[in-house]
N, C-alpha and C positions, 0 to 999 in steps of 0.2 A: 503494500500499499504507499503511495506517496503522501508524505506528510505535507502541508502547504503552511507556511509562515503566515501569520497575519499581516505583515507589510508589505509582501508582496503580491503585485497584481497576476493575477493566473486567467489564462482562459479567454477567449473571441472565435469567430472563427469568419474567413476571408476565403474567397473562392473567384478565381479569373479563368475565363472560359474563352476561346474563339471560335466562331462557328459561321457559317456563311462571309460575309464582309461586315462583322461585328467583333471589336474583342468587348467584352462585357468584365465587369468586377464589383463583387457584391461583398456588405460585410454586414455583421451585427452591431448593436448600440450599447450591449453590455459592458460595462466596467464591473470588474467585481475585485474585493479587496478580501482575502480571504474566501469566508462562506458566505459574505454580505455582500449583495448587491447595491453598488455606491452610484451609478447612474445606468439609465435604460438607454440612452438616447444620444450616446456618442457618436460621432464622425470618423471612423477609420476607415473609411475610402474616401479619397480626394483627387482632385486633380492638380496636377504640380508641373512646374519648370516654366521657362520665360513664356512659351506661349502656352501653357497648359495642352499641351499635346500627350501629355502621361498621366496616367492613371496610376494610383499607389494605395496599399492599402496593407495594415499592420495590425500584428499581434505581439503581446508581450507589453512590459512597463510603459505606459504613456508617453512619459516624459522622456525614455528613450528613443522610443519611436520617433517622436516629434527629433530630437538632436538628429536621429539618422534622415529624416524626410527633409532637414535645412542642410544638412551636407550633400545630399542628390541634389536637392534643386541648385546648389551650389556648383555642383559638377556638371548638373544639365547645362548651366549657363556656361561654365568654362570649356565646354566640348558641344556647343552648338547643337543642344538637343538630343546630339546622339546617346541614345539611351546604352546602349552595350558598353560603348567605353566608360560612360559616367559611372556605371554600377561596377563595371570592374576595379575603376581607381576608387570607388567607395569603398569596395569588399576589401582591396589593398590596404587602406587608411585604418577600417575596422579592425583588420587582424592585426595590422603592425603597431596602432597606437594604443599606447597603456590605456589612457580613458577613454576611448571607444570601446576596447576588448571588454570593459566591464559591463558594457550595454545589454540589454536583455530583450531583445527583440526581433523581430524577423519581419521582413517584407516581401509581398508581390508587387511587381511593378509591369505595367505594360504600355507599348505606344502602337503604333499601326501595323508595326512590323515584328516586332518581338515581347515573348512574355517572361519574366525572370522573378526566380524567387532571391532573394538576397538573406543569407546568415552571417552569423557572427563568428564561425569559421572561416570565412574567405570564399564562401560557394557564391556561386552565380549560375543558376541553375534555368534551362530551358526544358519546359515541357515536352516531352515526344509527342503527345495526343492535343497540345493545344488547351489543357484542363490541368489547373493548380490547386492547391487550398493548403491554408496554415493555422494554426490554432489548435485550442482543444476539441473543437467541432469539426476540424479540417478532414481529418479521414473518413466522417460521415457524409459530411457535403461531396468531397471528391466522389464516392463509392455512388452517390447518388445521380450527379453529373454523369460520370462515366454511363451509367447504366441509361440515363436519357439522351444522351448525345445521338446515338442513333434513329432518335423520333424524330418527326415533322417539327418539335417546336424549336423556336430559335434562342439563340445564346441567352437572351434574358430571360425568357420563362425557363429556363433549364437553371439559371444561376438560382432565381428566386426560388423555387420546387426546392432545390438543393438545400439554401438556406434553411428552410423552414422544416423541413426533413434532420437537417442538424439541429435547430432548435427546438426541436421536438425529442432530442434524445441527449444533448450536450447541456447541461446545468450553467455552464458559463457561457453560453450561447443565448440571446433572445429574439425574439421573431419582428424586431424594429430594423427593418433592413434597407439600407443605401446601396443604391446603384448608380454606377459610373459605367457610358457607353461610347466607346469611339468607331469611327468608319473606319475599316482598314483598305478600302477603295475610293 
């Protein structure tokens, strides 16, 4: 059994998927402190970058995630909104910088061309099937999205249904879902 310290933030669910000419990211709004729900309508999915052409979602400690989002935005400005380059440079910093190494968060990011997961271990991962999920309910949402991907539902509908399934299973995920969509073509 995993012990949860009451001073550490746990849980959330973020999912992203590509289907048709869209990339969609969805996340729940619950912020938990140990076993207590602190907030139900947090915005963990948002557009970032100089031209707001990147969608991002985070799981983990909120302050840590915002620090990483700010760093990623800075990298996007530095590298002309080239997401892959900005993500790799952030991952290098995250892994080697003493301050950043202590941050406890994960991020999903996507633009019209690429979807990536960024971790504190220096990982920059791209999904094989265009679907990724993170957070405490991530595996539930991922399984649901993969099961629904071959249907005629669009990406946004699949992401929302997957989030609702995760919210019904994971106690650290609620059904207050925020969705951001980008056209890929």
